[in-house]
N, C-alpha and C positions, 0 to 999 in steps of 0.2 A: 843325152837328156836335153830336151828343148827347154830353154830358159824363157820365163815369161817376161814380156816387155815391162819396163818400169813405168808405173802410172803415178805421177806426182800428186794427182787429186786423191788417190787412194789413201795416202797417209794423212792428208788434210781432213778427210771426211770424219774420222773419229773425233778429232779435236773440235770440228764444227758442230758435231752431234752433241758433244759434252757441253759446249758453250750454249747451244740452244736449250738443252735440258736445264742448265743452270739459270738461264734467263727466264724460262717458263716458271721454274720453281720460285724465283724471286718475285715474279709478277703475281703468282698465286698467293704468296705470303703477304704481299702488299695489299692485295684485294681482301684477304681474310682479316688482316689487321684493320683495314678500313671498315670492314663490316662490323668487326667487334667493337671498334670505337663508336660507330654509328649506333649499334645496339645498346651500348652502355648509355650513350647520350639520350637515346629515345626512352630507355627505361627510367632514367632519372627524371626526365621531363614528365613522363606519364605519372610517376609517383607524385611529383610536385603538383601536377595538375589535379590529381585525385585529392591530394590534401587540401589544395586551394578550393576545389569544388565543394568538399565537405565543409570546410570552414565558411565558405560563402553561403552554403545552405543554412548553417546554424546562425551565422552572423554574430556580431558582438552582443554580449548580454546587455539589455537595455533596462532591466528591472533589478531591484536589489534582491539578494538571497534571503531565504527564510531566517527567522530569528535563531532557530536551533540547528546546530551542526552535530549534536550527539544526543543520546538518550540515556536516562539514568537506569541503573540496574533495578528491574521490577520486583524481584522476590524480596529484596530488602527494603522496599519502598513503603510497605504497609506495617504500621506499628503493631507490636504483639497484642497490646490492649484491644486494638481494633479487630485483630484476628480472633481473639477470644470471644468477642461479641458476635462476630459473623459466623464462627464455627463452634457453636456450643457443644457439639458432640466430642470435641477434642479434649474437653476438661475431664472426661471419664477415662481417658487413655493412660497407660503407663507413661512415665516421664520420657523415656526414649522415643516412643511412638508419637507422643504429643509434640515433642520438639521437631520431629521429622515432618509432622503435619504443618507446623508453623513455618518451617523452612521453605515450603512450597516446592513445586517442580517447574523449573524454567522451560519455556517453550523452545523447540528446536527451530532455529532460523538460519538463513544463509548469510545474513549480514546484520550483526548486532548494532551497527551504526544506523541501520534503516528500520529495523523492526525487532522488538523484544516482547516477551510475555511471561506470565507465570500463572500457575494454577494451584489452588489449595482446596482440599476436600476433607470432610470428616463425617463419619457415619454414626448414627445413633440407633437405638432399638426400633423406633418408628419413623424417624426423620433423618435425612442426610442433607448436608449443605455443601455447595461447591462455589468457589469464588475464582473468577478468571479475569486477569488483567492483560490488556494488549495495548502496546504503544507503537505507533507507526510514524516515522518521520518522512514526510513527502518531499521529494525533490523534483522540480520541473526541468525537463530537458529542452524546453522551448525558450529561446532567449527573450521572447516577447511576453511570456507568461511567468509571473512570479511564483515562487514556491508556495506562498500563501494562497494565491488564486487556484493553483493546482490542488492544494490540500482542500480547499473549499469544494472543488468539483468532486473529489473523492468522498468527502463528508456528505455532500448532497446525495450521492448515490446510496449511501447507507441510510439516509433519512427517508428517501423514497422507498427503499426496500422494506422499511418498517411501516409502510402504508401511511406515512405522514406526508402532508403537502410539500412540494419541492420548495426549498428555501429561496429567498430572493437572490437574484444575480444582477451583476452590473450590466447596464445596457451598452450596446456598441457605440463607439464615438461617432460624431456627426460625419466624419470623413469616411466611414465604413470600417470594415473589419481588417485585421492584420492579414499579412500574406499567409499565415498559417490557418486562417479561418477561425481563430479564437478571438472573441470580442474583447476589446481593451476597455479599461475603466476610464470614462471621461472625467476630467477634473470637475469637481463640484456637482456631479450628476447625482440624481436620486435613484437608488435601486428600485427596479420595477419587479413586481411579482409575476412570473410567467404563468400560463395556465398549467394545470396539473399534467404531469407526464402521461402520454397516452399508453405507455407501456406498464405503468404502475397499476396493479389490480385494484379494483374498488374495494374499500374496506367495508366489512359487514357491520350492521348496527349492533349496539350493545344489547345483549339479551337480558330483559328485566328479570327473567327467571333464573339466571345464573347466580350462584352464590356470591353475595356481596356486591351484586350489580356488575360483575366482571363479564368480559366478553366470553362467548362460547369457547370451548376447548380448542386450542390450536389457532385461534383467531384474535384479532385486535380490533379496537374501535377507534374511529377518528376523534380528534379533539372536538369538544362542543356537542357531542351526541346527547340527545335529550332523553332517550329511553334508558332508564336505569343509570344515568350519569352520576358518578360519585366524586368526580374531580381526580380520580386515579387513572383515567384513561391514558393511553400513549399520547404524548404531547411534547411540544417544544418547551425547553426550559430557558428561563431568563437568568442572567447574572452568573453564568458558568462558562468560562472561556469566551471565545469570540462567537461561538455557536454551539448549541447543545440540544439534545432531545432525549426522551425517556420512552422505552418500550416495555410492555408488560404482557407476557403471554402465558396462559394456563393451558397445559397439555396433558393428555393421558400418556404417562410414561410406560404403560403396560396394563395388563388386566388387573394387577394388584397394587398399582401405585399411580399417583398423579404428581405433577411438578409445576411450579411456577418459576419463570425466569424473568428477572428484571434487568434490563440493559440500560446503562447510561452512557451515551456517546457524546464527547465534546471535542472541539477543535480549539487549540491555542496556537496562533500563527501557523506554522507548517507541521505541527504535531497533532495527531488524532489519537485520543485515548478512549478505550472501550472498557467499561466495567460491567461484568456479567455476574449476577448473584442468583443462584438457583437453590430452591428448597424442594426436596422430594419427600413425599409422605406416603404411607401405606393407605390402602383403600379405606381402612377403618378409622384413620386419623382425620382430624379437621383439615380443611384446605389451607394451604399456606396463606398467611395474611398479606394481602397486597400492600397495604399501607406501611406495614413494618418493613417489608423487603425494600420498598421504594425509598423509604427514609434512610435506611442503612446504606443502600447503594449510592444515593445522592451524597450522603455525608462523606463516603470514601472518595467519590469523584471530586468533591470540593477540596479535600485534603491534597489530592494529586494535582489539582489545578494550582493550589497555593505553592506546591513544591516546584512546579514549572516556572512560577513567577520569581522564585528565590534566585 
């Protein structure tokens, strides 16, 4: 048998091969570890930059928060004596049903700290009454706009939707508007009344032929209307909260009934309260009395305004 010549490099090659593999593996591990560390550092930096950018956009709050941070429970906010007056049909009900009517039905909301409401209703033979209460606490997410100013913006939209003139707003400061585009109130400035919103539909005149000088069914009349004016037209109210208005709408609720809804809306600081009082009658019954409904709705609104001041 022929023996192979001994090759000293043959024995060394596996060792060198293993050493090369070990070195490559170590290098790859170092690279991977470095990449991982770099990735973590980059992620942390990106998150920090995102947080800083968000905070920088919002900026520090430069205006005080609104007066109210909570809302009172609405269904228990109306005294039973008041409910008896507003819901006369409940008096004829059995005790259990009457108590259920007076307890009211709370509105379903997603955040009771921001919005709450309650509804009461009672039916009679020819007349039914419904009372609805809504309270909204407005919060501004713009650090340059106070909760009160944001609440006034929301309130103004409701007033315009009722076909009443837009309430006065504060003029922009002499140096211009803020970065958010919202006008800031200049110290010692006098509010200016802007022209009526072009998007608000024109209010039809009062129909002198409508019963009691009321507006046609489904419409309202502007304050100061001369034709058939009775002093009961939709109007701005004085001495109720920081701003308030009343709306009065007579509508056909169907071929066999008609209804009148009186709404009183007022703002106190960053809370907006809406009281809606509706009376529905059959076609053979007399039209709901506008003066009576307005007086009752305003009386309740003033009670609620006093409660907010407590």
